Structure formats: structure tokens, C-alpha cells
N, C-alpha and C positions, 0 to 999 in steps of 0.2 A: 803258243802262252796262255798264262794262266788270266783270272779276270784285272787281278791286281796288275799284273806284266801290262795289259794291253789300258788301264785307268796310268800307269803314268808313262805311257806312251804318246795317248792324249790330251794330259796334262802339256809335256813338252812340245808338240807342236799348237796349242795352245797358247802358251807363253814363250818358246823359240828361246829359251834358254830357261833351267835353275840348278840351284846349287845342289849337292845332296843332302843338308842340314831341311831341305824344304819339302823334297824329297821324304824324307824322312817326318817332319811333319805333318805334312798327308797325306803319307800312308803308311808306315810304319810305327808313328807312334804311340799306338795301343800299343805292340808288342813289347814284354818283358826288357829283350835287346833287342832293340826299334840300332841301335847305330851296324852292330854284326850282322842283322838283317837285312837292311838296305845295303850294307857294304859286297852282302852274298848275290841276293837279287843283280842291285847297278851293274856287278864284273860280269855276273850269267847276261844281259843282253847289253853291251860293249862287246861281250867275247859273241853275240851273235851276230854283231852288228843288225842289236833291235833299236839299241840307239849308239850316240859318241859323246868322247867325254874331251876335257883339255884341262892336262892336272898341273896348268899353269897357275889356279887358282885352289888355296888349301882354303876349307873341300874342293875338292873334285865339282864344277861342274858342270854337265849336261844337254847335250843338243840332241831333237829328232834322227833319228839314221837319214844322211845325204844329204845335212840340212848346210845351207847357201851361205851360214854367219859365218864370219871368220873366228877362230876360238881366243882370237886377240881382241876379236872386236870391240870399241867402244863404248860401244852400246850393251853391253852385257848387263853392266850396273845395273842400267836403264831396268831394262824387263827384269832384272829382281827386286828392283824394287819397286816395279811391277806383281811381278809375284808375292815381295812382303804385305801390298795391301790388300790384294786376296785373301791371303787368308787372318787379316784383323778382320777384311769383312765378318770371313763363315765365323770368326770368336762372336758376331753378335749377330748373325742372319746367313741363312745358306741363299746366295742371289739364285736368281731363276738365270742370269744370261752374265756374263763376263767376256766379254769381246774386247783383246790386246788389240789396239790402234784399227779401231774400225777405220773403212774406205767411205769418202764421199768422192765428188768431184774435184776434179783437180781446184786448188786454188782457195776450197773452204776449209773449214775449220779441221785440224788434226788432232782429235782427241787421243788420247793415251788407253780410256777406257770407258767404252757402252756397260754398265751395270743395269739389269733390273731389278731391283729391288720391290717384293711385294705387287709386284704389276704395274710398278712405274720406272722406267726411264735417269739414269740421272749419267754423265759424262764427267770423267772423271780426269784434271790436269796432273798428273807430278812437275814441279816446278824442281828440278831440283838443281837449277841454277840461278843468279838473282839476274832481272831484268830492264831492262829501261822500263818507262813510264811509256813512249811510245813503241817499243816495239809489245809492249801488254798490252795497247792501246791496238796496237793491229793486228793481235793474238783475238781479240774479243768482239773487233769488226769483222772476219772472217763466219766468227758465229753465228753474229745477226746475217752475213750473208748463205749462208749453209740453211738455216731457217725462213729467210727469203727466195732461197734456191729452189722450195718447193719438196724437197727429201726429206723431211718433218710435217709431222700436223701440226706443231706445237713448237711455241719457243725453246730453247736452249732452258737447260736444268744442269749447274754446273759444281763440284764439288773442284775447287782446285786445292793441293795440299803443299804447299808451300811453310818456312820458316819467319816468309816474308811478305808483309800485307800491300796490297797494290788498291788505286782506287777505279775504280771502275765503272769508265763514265762509258753506261747504255743502260736507257731509262728499259731495256727488254726483256734482257739478262739478269737473271737469277744466278745469282753465284754466292755460294758460302765458300769462306776461304778459316782454311783450320788447315795445321801444322799436321798431324795425322786425320786414319781413318776410326779413330779412338772416337779422335776429341768429337767429330763429327757425327757420330750414332750414339756416343753420352749425351751431345747436346739435344737430339731427336728424341731421346725419353727423358732429362730435365724437363723440354717442352712440350714434352706427349706429343701431338700435335701439330704444334708451329710450325714444322721445318718439313712434313711432309706434305703436309694439306696445301703446301703453293706448288707442290708439282703435283698433284691431288690431279691436272686436265693435261696432262705434260702427256703426249703421245708420239713415238719413234718407229717410223716403219725401217723392219730390220728384214733386206735381206738373205 
């Protein structure tokens, strides 16, 4: 395998699943014929059993070899949306770390993403469904419990991506509600230091 093959496989392990177009955007967009080149490489990797493919989607979606995820899993759109968040973020800045579904103690918050930008940690909540206020209150309570559990060094700093705006009933949480990472990053640029400075003292232990 060449370096690009390994990078594609590493991304599939990181994101669980990616569409062909996601792989093109991250690994082939600089080429003259990105679709043709991507199709050739992905076909070879599937043939050599380095990755797996599902033809139920158009374009195809790809998984790491021996993935335990069902090829028709209802979580596939969720993970593809997370890849979309990553691609948007990369248009603004290269994240130092991007962990999909970081794991903490059972019963605590379950963020979709933990990312590190300029040395500062952000939890990302990707809300594809509309939740009741009661459900949202419980979600925020789990974030508070995560902080008090000792697994974090400071208060959580959260980016919530959703078309719906929720009332955040917490005095300790810093939550930005936006419709996309583009919106968040553009707001940061417009307000310069305002958003980032609020998170300047937030630290997270990353295992």
C-alpha cells in the first residue's frame, strides 16, 4: 500500500464510514480526474480486502476492513454527517485532533466529536433530530456530570449544530448553537477573540 492508501484506511477507522465523495474531497480533489482516480483506488482496496463497500448508497459508502457496522445501519447517515463537519472545519483550520464519539464513564455525556483547535478543546453535538426540552435538559445534565466526574480539567465547551434552538438551563455550560461549523467559524472570525477567549482555560484529558 502507498501513503494515500494508508491515509484512506486511517480515515475510515476514524470516521467508521465514508462516502466515495468524502474520500474524493479529502484525498483526490487536487487531481485532474478525481472521480476516476478515486474509483480506481477504492476498487483496488476493496478487491484486496483492505476496505469494504456498500452498494446500497449512491455513491457507494466504504468501511474499514472487518467493520462490525451493518452495511444498512441506521447510524450511517449520522457518521456521514460527522465527516461533513470535519470537512467544513478543515476549510477554516486544521484541527489538531478530531475524535469521533469519545468515550467517558457510562451515564455521562456522549459527545459526537471531541476536537482540538489551536490547543483548545471543543465538544461537538450534531443534532439531526428535534428533541424535547426535557431530553435536552437531561443531555446538558450529563455534561455537567461529566465535568464533576473528574474526567475533565475544566467546564465543557460545546458547539451544538442544529436547525433548532434550545433553552440551555445551565449556569456552568458554555454552549454555542449554530446551524453549521461554517456559521460557528465565521462568527468567531467576525467577533475575533470573543468566542475563543471564553474557552481559553478549558482543558480536557485525552486518553
